[in-house]
Phi, psi and omega in degrees: 000129180282105189244139174240132170257124185242109176270122183246140175158177176251110187290356178247015176240061175044243186296341181297341179276005185301322180299319179291317181296319179292320178300319178297319180294324176297320178295320177298320181290328180215092184300344180282347180292144174268117186234135173235150175240141179206152170256359181287166178212169173058227188296335178296338179290339181304321180300331182272327193258342181297135177100352178266149176278323184229141180229130175241114181257137176233125184213175177263161174211147177230111179246170181279331185258350187288160176257138181310128178085356178296139183251122178253134175253127180238156171251158179305326181294341178286343182258142180259123176289150176295140180278331183214133175213146183252000183210155176278354179283133176080014178288133179277173185295323180296318179292321178300320177297318179297319178297314179301316178296318179298329178273005179062035175284154176280093184270150176302137180274336181239119182230126173242135179240122177251124179246126181257125179293127182241168181251312188234104178241024181234347182271134177293131179169145183272353179250147173287165174302152188304314182296320179291321178303320179294334183276348184304314179300319180292319178298316179300314180299317179301316180292318178303314181293315183296318184266356181055051182272000000 
């Protein structure tokens, strides 16, 4: 199965870079994995994901009730695509998938989305907060076990 691991985030906004850091750790654990890093979102992701059978996305999330470093696994079906949009700006991943399908692109058939609960995604810095940085090995291990990588 042709698989892409996609780490998403901004590597200079502290915890927002967690998706990229975890993707790098997955690559270190298994150098044969195909891993991409991006700060892009929405429809711009089509250029990266078209042609793969399986897609594993790793990104950050900030909720009001979550615990720092908590890992949420979502499926594409858990996200609702926008029903109407007048611009390609601000399109979410679910809507981007719908656009890709509408354009008859070869979209991944199996999609896993991992969202890591973060604390600080607004402060400039190349390192995650100390507590989140400590959780990276466990988060990586969870994804390896879940996806059988």
